[in-house]
N, C-alpha and C positions, 0 to 999 in steps of 0.2 A: 556682386557680379557687374563686371564690363558688357558696356553694350554688345561686343564682338559675342560673347556669351549668350548674350538675350536673343542673339538672332541665331546662334546656334537650340536655343528655348524652343523659339517659334514655330523651328525648322520642322524641328523632331517632334512638336504638339501635335502638327499634321498628321502624322505617318497612321495613327489608327481611323482617323475619319473621312482623309480627304475624300475615301471614293463617294460619302455620300452628298457630291454636289457632280451632277449628271455633266457641266461643264466640266468638268477635270477628265472625267471617263471620258467621254466622246474624244478628249486629246490623246488617249492612250489607243489610238487607232493606227494602223499601219496604212498610210495615205503620201500622195506624195505632191503635193500641192505646191511645194517652193522649191519642187525640182525645176533646173538642173542646181544639184548643190555645189552652189560655186566656190562657198567657203570651206565646205567640208572636203573637197578635190583639190584645193590648193596646198604647194608646197609651204612646208616652214622649213626654218632652221636653227638646231639646237646644237652649240659651240659649231664647229667646222664642218658639222653632219648636216648634211641636208636631207629630208625624209620627204616624201613622194605626197602624200597625204595628211590628212587632218587623225586619220583611225588608228587607234593603239590597240593590240592585240593584251584583253588581262593577262597578267600573271593567273592562271588557275591551278595550280597544284601538279606537273607534270609525276604524280607519285605511280613507282610499278608501270614507267614505261621506259628504264633505262635498267641494264645488266644489273645481277647483285650486286657488281662492284663499283655501282655508280655511272658505269659509261653509259651515255646516252644510245639508244638502241634503235636500231632503223625504225620502229613503230614509233617513238617519240619525233624522227626527222622527217617522215611522211604527214605525222599531227602541222608539224608545223609549217612545211610543204603545200599543204593542202589550204591554209588561211591564207602564204603567201599569197597563191597563186591565185585565192579568192578578190585578193585586189586591198589588203591593207595595208596600210605605209608601214608600221613599225608592230613588232610582234617580242612578246616579250616571254623568258621560262618563266615557270614558278617556281619555287623556293629552292634555293640549291645553298645547305649549310656548309659553311666554313669553320667548323666547331667540331668534327668528331676528334672524338677522344678526350674532348670539354664537358663538352653538353651530351650527358649520356642518352638524351630520348631521341638523338639524330642517328643513331650507327644501332643497328639489331645486334646479336651475339655474333660472335666469327667474324667480325667488322664486316658485315653485308650491311645493306642499306636500300629500303624503298624511295629514297631520294637520288636525283642523278647529281653525281659528284663533279667536279674539276679538283680538287685537291688529294685525290689519290695518287694518282701519279701518270706520268705523261700518255698511259695507254689509253686514257680519257678523252685526251684531245682530239682523236680523231673523230669521234662521236661529235663534241662541238662542231669543230673543224666542218664536218659534212653540212648541221643543222643551218649554219651560217650563212656556207657558200651557197644550198638550197633556196632560202630564202632572197638572196642577191640573185640568183637566177631571174626572182619574180618581181625583181625590182625593189623590195623590203627591206628595210631595216631588222636587226635581231639585236634585244640585249637580252644581258642574262641575271635574273635577280638572286642577287647574294642576302642571305640573310646569317647574323652570327651565331643563329640557335633558335631552338624553341623555349628553351627554360618553361617555366611554369604551367603551358598551355601544351608540351609534352608530352609524351604518353609515361606513365610512372610505373611501367614493363619494368624500367630499368631498375627498377629498388627488387625485382623478384630475378630478372635474367641475369644481372650483373651486378647484384649486390650495391650498387651504387643511390644513393639520392639525386633527384630531379634538381635542376639548377635555377637560378633567378637571379635579379641583382640585388633579395634580401629576401629574410627567411618569409616564405611567399607559402599561402597553400595551393599545391596543384589543383588545378580546376576540373581535372576527372576523377580525381579522390582528394577530398578537400584536406583531409587526417594526414596526410601523406606531405612531409613540407619538404620543400625546396630548399635548398642551401643557396645562403650568399656566394657568387665567385668572388674571388680575390682580387685584387689588382693585379697582378703578374699572371692572372689566367685569362684578362679580362684583356691584357697587352698582348698576349698571344693570339686572340683572337683579332686584335686590331691587325697586325703583323700578318693574319693567315690571309685579313680580306682583300692587302693589298698585295698579298702574293696571286690571290684570284680573280684579282683585278687585271695585273702584269699578265697572266697566264691567257685569260678573256682575251685582251688584245692583240696578243700574239697567236691565237686560234681564230683570226680574224672577226670577232665578236663585233659590234659596233659599239655597244657600250652597256657600262655594268647598273645595275640598279637596285637599290638598298631595300631592304622591304623592312620599315619603320614604325610601320601600322599594325592593327590589329591585338595587341598587348603581346606578342612573339618579343625575342631577347631583348631585339634592339629597343624594343614600344618598351618593353618594365627598364631598361637603364635611363631611358629618356624620358620617364611620367614620373613622379613626385608617388603617383599612386602607387606604386609598386618598389620604387627606387628612394629606400629609406634609410641608405648609409649615412652613419656621422662623420666618415672618416676617410683617408684617401681620394687617391684625384678624380673617382668616379662618383664621389659622391654628390657633385654638382652633376645633375640630371640633363644639362648640355652637353658634358663635356665626352661622352664618350661616341655619339653621332658624329661631332665634329671632327675625334680623333679618327674614326674609320674616314673620311669624307678626306682628310689632310692626308692619308696613309695613302689612299687611293690617288690622289691628285699627283703627291712624290712619284707614286710608283710610274705611275701610269703620261704623266707631262700634262703641259696645261690643254690641249683639243682634244682629250679623250672624251666622250659624253657622261658622264654621271647623273641617274635619276635617282629620286627618292620618294618613296612614298611615307604617306604622315596621314593620323586623324585629326581635325582640326581642334575634337575632342571626344576624350571617349565617350560624354553625353552621360555615364552612369546618375550622376543626379537629377539629371533630365530625365531618365527611364523610370527612375528604382524611388524619387522622393522620399517620404519620410523614412523608408525602409534603409538607406543609408546611414542612419543613423539607429536602427533598431535589430536588424539583422548583423547577427557577427561576422558574418562571409563579406558581408558588403562594407562594412563599418568601417573597415582593416584597406579598402580602398578607397575611403573617401576624400582624399588630400590630392584626388587628381586634378592635371596639369589644365590650367583653363586656357579657352581659344588665345587669349590675347599674349598668353606666355607661349602659345605654340607660334603666333607671327613671329617671336623676338625669338623663338626657336630656329624658322625657317630663314631671318633673316641671319642666324650663325653660319647656318646649313651652304647656306650662296656665298657667304664669303671665304666660307672653308673651301668651295670648289663643285657647289654642286648647280647641274644647268638644265634642269625639269624636274617640276614636281608634280602630283599628283595628291589626293586630298578627300578624307571620308569622315566618317562617323566613326565612333564605336569598337568594340573591343571583344574576347568571346564571352564574357560575362554578361555581353547582351548583344547576341550573336546573332541576330537577325538586322543590326543595324550595319557594321562591315558586309553581312553578307545578304542583302538587300532581295526578301524573297517574293512572290507574285503578287501579294496584296500590298507591299509598298508601290509607293506612287511615280510613275514614271517621273527620271530627272531628280529625283530625290535630292539630289547633294551637289546640285549646283548653284544654289548657293552658299555653300561651303567654298567651292572653285572660286564662284564672287569674289568672297572675301578676301581670299590670298591673293589675288588677280588684284583685287582693288588696291591692296595694301601694299603688294610691291610697284604697285602704278604711284600711290602718292609719298611711299619714301624712294622713290626714283634709285629701286634696288635694280642692280645687273650682274649679269653672272662676272667669272674673270674676265670671259671672251668679249667683254664689254656689251652683251645685249641683255635683253629684255628676256626675262625667265620664263617661260610658258609652261601655263598654268593646264595640267590636263581632269579635266570633270571625270567623276565616275558616277556609275549609278547608274540602272537601268532607262540606257541613251538608246538602246537598241530601235528610235524609231526616228527614220532619217529625216524628216520635220522638224522633229524634237532637237538631234543634233543638228541640224543645220542653223534654225533658231538659235539655239545654247551659241554659237560662235557669230552669227551675224550680231546678236546682240552684245557680245563683249564679255560673256559669263565665262569664259574658257576662251583658249588658245586648241587645244586637241580635247577628243572625246574617248575613251577607253573601252570595248566592249570586249566583255569575256564570255558569257552564256551566250549572244547573240550570236557570236561567231563560232557556236560550237554547233548550235541548232541551224546555222545554214552558213559553212565559211564563204562562200560567195553574196555574203551581204553586201560589201562595197562595191563588187563587180556590177550585182545587181542596183543597186541604188544612184551608181554613179548614169547606168543606161534609162533610169525611171523605170523599171520592173520590181515598184515595191510591193506589188500585188501576191509575189514570186516569190518576195522573202519567207522561208519558212520561219514563223513565229516561233521565240521562246515560249512557255509555258510559266517559267520560275518557279517549278515543283521543288528543282535543284538536289532530285534523289538520284539522280547521273551522275552531273557534274561537282556535287560535292558531298552527296550523301556516301555515293560509292567510296571515297577518299577515305573516310571514318570507316567503312568495312572490311578495308582492305582491297578495295578493287581503285580502276585508274581512271581517270575523267572521260565520261561518254555524256550519250545525252538521252534525255527522254522521247525528245522526238524526233531525232535522228541517227539510225543506227551506224552509220558510219563512224560516229566521232569516238576517237580514241580507238577503231580499229582499222585506221586508214590503209598500212601495212597488207591488209588482209581484203579487205572490202572497198578497190580501188573505181570501182565501176565497170568491173570488169564481170562480174557477176552479176549484170543487167546487161550483158550480151545478147544479141538476139537468140532464142532458144532453139535448139539442132533444129528438133522435130514440136514445130508450133500446133497446140492443139487448143480444144476447149475446156476451160477452167469455169466452175461453180465456185464463187466465192459466196457462202449464207451470212448472214452479218455485215452491218455498215458500221460498226463503232472502229476506233484508231486499229485495232490488228486485223480486219476485215476490211477495210481499205488501203491501208499501207499493202496487205497481201495484193487485193486488186490491183493499183496502180505498179508496182513493181511487176507482176507476171504481163500485164499488159505491155508496159514498157519493152519487154523483152520478146513480143510479138504473138503472144497468147492471144486468143480471143477469149476474153473472162465479159462473164456473167454474176453480177452482182446484187443480192439478193439482200432486203431489209423489211422487216415487219413493220415497221414504224414509219411514216410519212416523210420520214426524211435520213440522211445521217450525221450519226456521229456518235451513239447509241450511247455510255453512259456520261460523254463531255457534253451534251446536250442538258441535261440536271446539274451537272458540274458546273456549266458555266454560269448557271441562274441569278448567284451572287456577281455584287458587283466587284468585289477584290478577286474575282479570277475573270477579270477582261482579259488575262493574255489567254486563258484558256479560250474565251469567244475566239481570239484572234486567231486561234490556231483551231477553230474548229470552222470560220470561217475560210482557212487556208486550204483545208482539207476539199470542202465544197467545191472550191474554185480548181484543184486537180482533178478532181472527180469528174467535173464538167469538163477540163479540160481536152482529156484521154477520153471521154465519150466523142466530143469534135475528133478526134485522130481515129476514133472509128473500131478502136479494138476494145472499148468496154462497152456493156449495155448496163443501164442501173432498172432495177427491178423494186422501186419504193409498194410498201404493201403488199408485199408478197412474202410470206414463210415455205418455202418447200417441205413437202413431204422428202420421207430417204425412199421411196416408192417413185414418186415423181422426181429424184434427181438421177434415180437410175436407168428411170424410162428418155432420160434427155440426152442418154450416152456421151456423159463427160470423159475426159481423159484424166480428170484430177479433181478433187470436190475438195475445199477450203471452208473448215466449221468454225465459225467464227460466231456463235448466240450468245456470247456475253454469261451474264449470272443473274440469280435471282436474290433475292434478299432474304435474309434469315428473319424468322418471325418465333420470339419468344414463346415456349411453350409454358402459361402462365395464366392463371384464373383472369378472363376477362379479357384476354388479347384479340377478340374478335369484336369487341367494341365501338362501335362507326366512328367513336372519335382517337383511333389509333389508324394513324397512319406512316407509312414506310417514309423516308427522309427522301427518297430518289421522288419519288410520285410527286411530295409536297415540290417539289424543284420545281418537278415539271406543271405543275397545278399551285402555284401561289396564291389564288385566289381561295383554297380551300383554309388558310389561314388565318382568312379575310374576320376580321372582329376578335381574336386570341387576344386577350389578357395574361392567361396563364399557359405556360409550356411544360412538357419534360419531355427532354432526348433523352431519349436510352442510345448508350454506345459512346464513346469517346475516343473512338478513332478521328482521322481527319474527315470522315462525312457528315460524325456527329459534331464534331466542333464546328466545321465551316458553317454547319446548316443554323446551329445555335448562336453564333455570331448572325449570321443573316437577320435570324429571328427577331434579336432582341433588337441589331441596328436599322435594317433596311424597315421591318416590318413592323416595329415598334411595340411588343412581347415586349410588357413588362416585368413581369415574374415568371424566371425560367431559370430552369434547374438541369443541371447536366448529370447524369447518372452512369459511372462506370466500374465492373467489375473487377476492374486488375485494379495493381496497385499504382500505377502510371497512365497517364492521360497520352494517346498516341505515340504508344512505340514503335518502334522502328523508321521513325517518321523523321527527315531531317531536322537537325536543332535548332537551324535557323526558322524554319516555318513553323516548326512547333512551338517555340519561343514565341513567338508574332503572334499565333491563334491563343495562346495563354494569357500574354501580356492582355491582349484588347478585351477577348473573353472579359477574363475581373474589372477591367477601365467599363465595359459596357455593363455590368451589374448580374453577371452570369454567373451564379451558383454551381459551386464544381465537388461533385460528391466522386472518389473513387472508393474501391473497394466494399461496392453497394451493388445489388441485384434486384433489379424489377422481382417483385413477388406477385401483386396484385394488381387489375383494374378496374376500378368499381367508381360509379356513379360521380363524375367530375372527378377524381382525384386516382393516384395510384398511391402504392403500398412498398417502401423499400425497406430491404433485409440492411442496414450499414453497419460497417467497423467501425466501431468511435473510438477505438484506441487510441492511445497518445503517441503510436509506435506507425499508424499510417503515415505514408510520408504525405507533405504538405503537394494536392494537385498544382497548386499556385506557383511553384517555385522555377523560375526561369533561366537563375543564374548556375544554375547547374545543369547538366547534362546527363540523358541516361547514356550509360554504358552499352558498348555492344554486348550480343550474349553469349559471347564464346569470351568472352574479360571478366572473371571473377573478381567480384571485390570484396576482397576477407572484413573489410571495413564495415560492409552493407549492414545496416540494425533490422534484425527478426523481427517480420510484423507480427504481433499477438493477434489474437482472435478476440474480441468485446462486442458483440453484434447487437442492435437496435433497432426494433422495426421503427420508421418513420413515414409521416405518411406527406404527400404533397399535394397540392390541388390543381387543377391539369384539365385547360378547356381540350387540349388536344395533346396526344402522346405520339412523340415520333421518334420510329425505330430505324437506328442506325446500329444495326447491331453485327455488321458483316455479311457477308454474301458467298453462295452455294454454287458450284460451276452450274450452267445450263447443258448440260452435256449430252443429254438426251439424242439427240437428231444425229450425232456423231457416233455415238454406239448404235442406233438404228441403220446408218451406213454402212459402218463395218458391220455388223449383222446379215445385211442384203447385200454385199459384196457392191455396193452402188457404182462404184469407180474404181479403176484399175490402182490410182493412190488418195488415199483419204489423211488431212490432217487436221488436228484440232490446234486452235492458236487463242493467242488472248485470255479473257476472261473465262471460256466455258474449258479451256483447260485448267486453268488456275485460276482464280479473281488474284489480282494485282494491282499497280502502279501500269499508268501510261507505260512506262519506260518498259518494262516487257511484253507490255502487249505489242507495242511498236514493232520490239528484235524479234517477238516472235512470226508476224505480219509478214514482216521481211526476208525471215529466213525461208517461211515458207513459199511467196513471192518469186523468189530468184532461186528454190529451189525443185519446183515443180514442173 
């Protein structure tokens, strides 16, 4: 292993334990100590193009933001315009495939697509021209991200809908259904993709787009051709894993001239060996990819790409098979890939590498850089030349403007749950945001919904979790006089226990932001906060409110099993509020393998030092429906922390310092520790799924404490009482008191209530 790959190992080796250092966690706060951000807001030149600052909007996947023909819609234009107006210097689109008709996974039946397209016909050009124009109006630049295709990480549904195998560089298993083979593309097909890429770049230039961006990381088709893990071709022009990427760049340069900017996204390493260790030899699915491209080889490839015409690069780690690396979730450390950018920048400087324009090749850092001080320090220290922000600019498009003005405390923080920005794409939606209800809906929610109410009234909001606070803030900004009631002594609802583990530092930042926003609204005079008060329906009715918004949250489920009332049994949310209840605990059992249960188990093991810890889940899979990246991180590091994971197991009894569990021990039960295969959406049948047979056995686990995380039910009693009493002309039920769910649904429902009452 070379020195550079060893640096990759050290980098990835801290991803599961960094938060145990309080100084590291303290650095993950929103602060403005380095303001003014002179470096962040200095211009930079890429080829002949000047970009006004060092902030790049990451490609976030503009799925379902175009018409079915692929023409960018007004929704997509407004999405980019909002972030250009917010102050970002360079904006990049999500994936735009150029391989329709070759890679069957990128096109739906009848030639439709959930991807934007630039290759179908001239009718699509107008949409791209509008986006580029809207960005220029605000002084920003716009690059289109082109991809040769998805290959093995594309949907295998094409086998059913089109009777065509998915494709790849070689015979590779499909990521979603490994028993579906992906056939190797022929050299002839690959040359067609190269020509189409050149044509798409020429069309982009003609449409007024400022540059093109090749998607060469994360295990998509370009990565598959450019990495020995996936490219095992022995014959032909593209058996050389360096050949395809450089051919694309040369074709673009030939079609667009010497001065048109070309950007390239790459991973320094897949880091599969660093992630899975011995499993790369023992797990058949992983063993196939053991020959991954090394970090030193990536640096050589980058030299070839720059020689072919690349002007700008960004770099990270990972692929779909360790999906939390290229999509770092909340628990990953801020600035997680700064060292990857530094490695590339140092290599370019040491070798004196210049672009075809004779300039240094700027290196863009990626990975949780949404903290202005961190971004500025990275630039000042020379780790990178630009910083890429994805989710932070979804959470707050005004991030750059607020940072420039020193109003860092007003930046709405990303919480890293990835349910809107990433999870929605997998489920068939479009990019949105858990904490910003406007994201992805800018064409409909453009600020007009916060216009002054025609008849300002008195509004009661009961419950100060994310739904209630969002409703109260929106209503007060429209001129209503709002009273926000909260039974506890502070706002936040489930965000309070949800921010207790150190890995939930981003939720803690968001909770602090909500508190500041509420205080600001109180100072403006339209919002009154009543803490420690839980009004009854009769009290609300006597208050004469014009509308009542009920956001009273949910109550945790308590399984009906013998011994459940034992004093050693505690709800996870209560334990997170009062961690002293776990003091001295040596053995613990967590019941429930959803997100709350898994986060609590890791917290107990890593932060509270519980030595013997088991997690019991009734379902075949842990955390179904949770974003693959977040789910994978938690499972991987629970296993590393020694948490015993039992799926297909149910709690039967609590007794005398132990629990009795009925467990299915059949060999057909899925291995709960698998993170290299995703869970399919519920509406996608897997004909290859193995039927689970039942072979139950009673197991006994020692437990000084039993932690329940078995779900929640809506706390909707007050809502029903208000309706029965006709307590106000308008009564709304939002957030978990309507249906327990995620922050995404809570904020969205709260915003809808606050903007319509």
